N, C-alpha and C positions, 0 to 999 in steps of 0.2 A: 504493500500500500504506500503510495506517494503522498506525503503530508504537505499541504499547501497553505500558505498564509497569503491572504489577499489584502492589498493596501491601495486604496484609491479614495480621494476626497469626495468623489461624486457618488452618493448613495445608490443611485440607479445603476451605474456601471459596476460598482462594487457588488451589489446584490446579483446583478446579471452574471458576472464572472463566477461568483460563489455558487450560483444555481447550476450553471453549466458544468463546473468542475465537480460539484458534489453529486451530480447524476452519473458520474463514471464509476464503474466498479473497482477501478484500481487507483482512484484518487480520493483524497479526504481533505476537506477544508477544516483546518485546525484553528482558524481565527480570521477575523476581518477587522480592519481599522481604516482611519481616514487621514492619518498624518504620519510623518517619519518617526517622530518620537515613539508613538505607539507601535510602529512596525519594528523598531529596534527592541523595544521592551518585550513584545509578544514573541519575536523570533528567539530571544534568549530564554523565554519562559517555556515555550511550546516546541522548540526544536523542529521546525518544519524542514522538509527536504528542499523546498523551493518557495521563494517569496515572489509573488507577482506584484511588481512595484510601479506605481504611477510616478511621474516625474514632478509635476508641479503640485505641491501641497502646502498647506499653511504650517507655520512653525518650522519644523525640519523637513526640507524637501526630499524627494526620492533619491537625488544624487548623493546628498550628504548621508542619508540613511544607508544607501548602498555602500559607501565608503566605510561606514562603521561596521557593516555586516560582512563585507567581502573584500575590503581594500587591502592594500599591502600592509603586512604586519599583523593582520587579524589572526589570532591563534587558531580559531576554529571557524573558518569562513562559511557563510551560508550562500547557496546558489541563488542568484537574483535574476529574475526575468523582467526586464523593463518594458513597459508598454508606453507608447508615445505616438505622436503624429508628426508628419513631415515638417510642419511649421515649428516644431520644437527640436529641430535637428542639432542645434547648438547644445541643448541640454543632453541629448543622447551622446554626443561626442564626449561630454564631461562624464557621463555615466559609464562609458566604456573605459575611460581612464580610472574610474572609481572602483572597477572590479566586476561590473555586470557580466553575467554569462550569456545573456541573450537579449534580443530586442524583438518586439512585435509592434505592429501598428494597431491603434485602437479600433480601426474599422476592419480589421482582419476577420475572416469567418471564424466561428466557434471552433471548428476543427483545427485551425491553425494555433489557436490558444492551447488546446489540449495537446497537440503535437509538440508545441514549444515547451510546455511543462514537462512532458515525458522525456524530451530530448535533453533538457538541462539537468533533470534529475538523474539521468543516466551518465552524467559526467561529460557530455558533449556540449558544444556551444551552438547557439542558434543565432546566426548572423545572416539575415535574409540578404540575398544578392542585391536587391534594390537598395537596402540600407548601406551595404558595403560600397556600392558604386556611387550613390548620390550623397551619402553622408561622410563616410570615412575619406573618400577621395576629395571631397570639398574642403576638408580640414587637414589634408595630408601635410601641408607646410607647417602647421602647428605641431602635428604629431612627431615630425622628424626633426630632431635637434641637429645643429650644425656639427656638434662634436661627435656624432655617432661614427662607428667604424665604417670603413669602406666595404662595399660588397665582397671584395676578395678576402676579407677577414672573417666572414661569416662561416662557421664550421659545418657547412653542409656540402653534400656532393652536388654535382651539376644537375642531376635529376631531381634531387630534393629541393634545390633552389627553384627549379622550374615549377614543381608542385606548389611551393610556397607562393610564388608569384601569381599563379592561377587562383589559389585559395584567397589571396589578398585582393584579387580583382572581383571576388564575389562568386566564383564558380562553386557549385556543389561537388561532392565526390563523384557523382555520376557524370557531370559535365567535364570534370578533370579527366576522368577515365576515357571519355569520348575524344577529348582534345589530344590526349597523349597516346591513344590507342592501346590502353592497358586495362586490366580488369578493375572492377570496383574494389575488390579486396586488396589489390596491390596499392591502390590509392590510399586506402585506410592504413595500410602498413607504412607507407611513406609519411602520411600525416602524423602517425604515432611516433615515428623516428624523429621527425622534425621537432615535435613538442619536447621529446626527451632530450635531444641534443642541445636545444636552446633553453631548456629549463622552463618551459612555458606551461601554463595550466590548461589552456584550451585554444580553440581556433580564434576566438576574439583576440587573445593576446598575440597570437601568431600574426594576425592582420596588422595590429599596432606595431609589432616588431618589424614587419616588412616595410612599413611606411617610415618608421624611425631610421632604418638602415638605408633608405633610399633604393630599396629593391624594386619598388613600384612607384609610379607617379600618377 
């Protein structure tokens, strides 16, 4: 059973999410709240597997709450699935840096929400291709510091670099497999190796890494 905490300051959306999630046999809603302070408190009290987090909320916003739950240095990080809209892409950029494991648009179909929760709970990252291309690409200059090492210093093989670049451009495993004419399982193996070699937690961090190192533009 995947335990889910729903945090959104709009009661209608919060109730809708909770109803959709609670109707699934493998998902359980362990709490609902409307601000970041409550999200942090409930996450620590109820130990959810995934927090579905809104971005703009009163008091402590979803980005700050995400940093407290999943940011660098957090001893026992919680997986956070951020829900947003494209007109809040600046906030999503900051949430990515704060440690979010996935992103969804608020107007996504219910099936996407459920898929996102299961994906993040399983330890994978959910970074929709449209978010990667339109959001991360837009803020690439900010993500990549001038002092980052040159691409030649990245400890990956030529093939792994190729996979990382495609991943950072928003391609799914299936799309990468098609582009490189390799199997889906082989792509998964490459992604796993990339994360291990670079000491990264998930695909979201891999995308940020690629932009920081100037591997994609």
